[in-house]
N, C-alpha and C positions, 0 to 999 in steps of 0.2 A: 790177255793171249790165251788163247784155245789150244792144243797141241791133240791131233788123231794120228793114228797109226792104223793103217790097214795093209796088210801083207808088205809090199816096198812102195807103197804111198804114203806119204808125211804129210798132214795139210796143217797149217799153221795159219790162226785169224787172229787179227788186232780190232777190234772191235771200239769204235771211238765216232763222237759226234762231232770233233774237233775240225776236221776237215770237209772241204766241199768236192773234193775229188776221191774216187775209190780206185786205187790201184791193186791189178792183182799180177802176181810174181808166178811163172812155173818154171819148174828148174827138173829136167831131164840129164840124169848124170850118168855115166859110165866110166868104166877105167879106161885110160888112156891107153889108143892102140894105133901105131902108125899108119893102118889101114884104113882108121875112121877119119882121119884129119880132113880130107878132102870131102868126103860124104858130109860130116856136119857143117863146114862152110857151105856147102851147096844146100844143105837143108836150109841152113837159116837164110840165106840168099830167096829162095825161095818161097818160104813161108814170109818173108818181108815184103816181097815186091808185089805179091800177087795173089789172087784167090780166083775160086771157081767160077765166082758171081762177076768179080773186079778184077781182069783181065790184065791189068796194067797198074805200075806203079803211082800213075798220075790218076786213076780210077779209084782206088783205093783211099788217096789222098782227099779226091772229094768227099768220099763218102763218110770219112771219120771226120772233115772238116764240118758235113751236115750233121753230125752226131754231137754240136755243140764242142768242137776240138777234141776229140775223144783220137786216144793215139796207142798203139803198138809199136812194140820192135823187138825182133829177134837175134840174139846175140851169142857167139860161142865163147868160153871161158875156159882156162883152164886153168887150174888150182894142184899143183904137184904131179899126180900122176893119176888123176881124175879130169874128165872133162865134162863141162856142161854146156847144154842148149838151155838158155836163159829164155822166156818170150814174156815182156813186159807190157799189159793192156792196163791204159786210164781213162775214165770216163767221170764226168761229173754226176753228182749224186743228184735220183730225179726228181727229190721234193725242192731241190732250186730251180730247177728247168719250168718253163711257163707251159701251160694248160696239159699238164700232167705227163708228157713226154716221157717213154720209158728208153732210154737208151741200151739198158742191158738186153732188154728184148731183140731191139735190133741187132748188138752184138753178138747175141745168139745166132741169129742168122746168118752173119755177116762173111761166113767161111763157104755156105752151099748157097745154092739156088734154089 
């Protein structure tokens, strides 16, 4: 496990060859404030259901399916007085895909045209 910290950004990586799937989890945390509850829930829905490039949940699902079953989800969590917006992204390791497909490259352009 590697840990890096830059200002308010903390990056933790677990390097292993055990699994055929790569998982990224991104956590945005802030102190709980009743004014932010609805905003966090709305942001979670917007991020999870559409992108600039794929404007409906169906199109998002189809594109993820084309990427060998890649997936992503956005959730709002509360731990005590901390709110967290969690983004999970899973995709197969490129070395297990046919014809040197690069899912990571496709995911990098997933949210933008």
